[in-house]
C-alpha positions, 0 to 999 in steps of 0.5 A: 147427123144428116136430117131427112132433107139432107139425105134426099139431097145427097142421095148417098146409096140411093137406087135410080128409082129412089133418086127419082123420088128424091128429086120429085119431093125436093122439087114439088114439096110445096104441093105435097101437103095437098096430095094424098099418099095414093097420089104421091105414090102414083106420081113417083111410081112407088108404094103408098104404104109407108108414106104418111109418117114420112110425108109429115116428117119431110114437110115439117123439115122443109117448112122449118128450113123455109122459116129458119134458113140455117148454116149447113157447112159447120166447118170453122176456119181462120177466115170466119168472123165472130158472127159466122162462128156464132151462127155455125156453133148455134146451128151445129149444136141445134142440129146435134140435139135434133139428131140425138132426139131422133136417135132416142126412143121412149122405150129406152127411158122406160127400161132405164126408169125400171132399173133406176127406180129399184136402185138406191145408188147410181155409180158413174164410170167415165173419163176426162171431159165425160166426168163433167157430165157425170158430175152434173148428172149425179147432182141432179139424181141426188135431187131425185132421191138417188145416192150417187158416186163419181170417182175421178180416178180410174183406180177408184172406179175399178175398186168401186166396181169390184166391191159393188153391192146390191141396189146399185146401178152403173152408168157409163159415159163413153163417146167411142164405146171402146175405152179398154178400162171402161170395158173391163169395168163393164165386164166385171159389173156384168159378172156381178149382175149390176145393171149397166146404162150407157151413153155413147155415140157408138151404139154398135161398140163393145161397151154397148154390147155390155150395156142393159140400156144404151142411149145413142147420141150425135157426134161429129168427127173433127175438132173443127166442128167441135168434135167431142164437145158435141157428144158432151152436149148430147150426153147432157141432154140424155141425163137431163131427160132422165132427171126429168123422168125421175122427178115426175115419178117422185112425190110432188109435195116432197120434191117441192119441200126439198126445193124450197129448203134449198132455195132458202139455204143456198144462193147461187 
């Protein structure tokens, strides 16, 4: 989940010339805002063609680091105080959302919207903790006038896929993208020409190869860094974005009436 600044600091896989460029940028970033891309290329003996967007992103990240210094080592041990754990968990989750945002493309949401707009019903396929995200997403999509189904039992998920009708869209949530049972269900749904959406931290996985639209989200490898829970955070972020997109496509007055009715009859 390294951002641009961290990649420049690490220099992993950099060539000698790229290392020179990284050192120059990190050392002279305060001068960068006043330099043209032509000047920057001249100083670093590189080509200026792709620098404009790069410079904007690099400066934004450096300015954010100056304004809000962040914890960079998110490993948690028994030596941590409650305060340090609060800082680490906050930093880890903020960084996870930023990384996920950087991995997502508006085109993915437009393709998903095209499928969801035609669908009458959304069926979720997930296991274990991912079922919690599926259930939250399902309740939101109901508000967007989409019927939803979440079966906790894997047997019921198989049966649901086997009897899938037209007008349905399937929605998979899998961190590894290699769950054997979910892969079998995805194969079955592809044979039945049922559209397949996927949230995963492994966009090159088997399950991703079977999906019509894949939403990649950030994750971390170790339990000490909250492991799978970071994936859940990114997965919820994606479903929240999809919910927002769907709600903006609804008739506003109809959505407002539904909200007023719920507020009048249910108190949380």
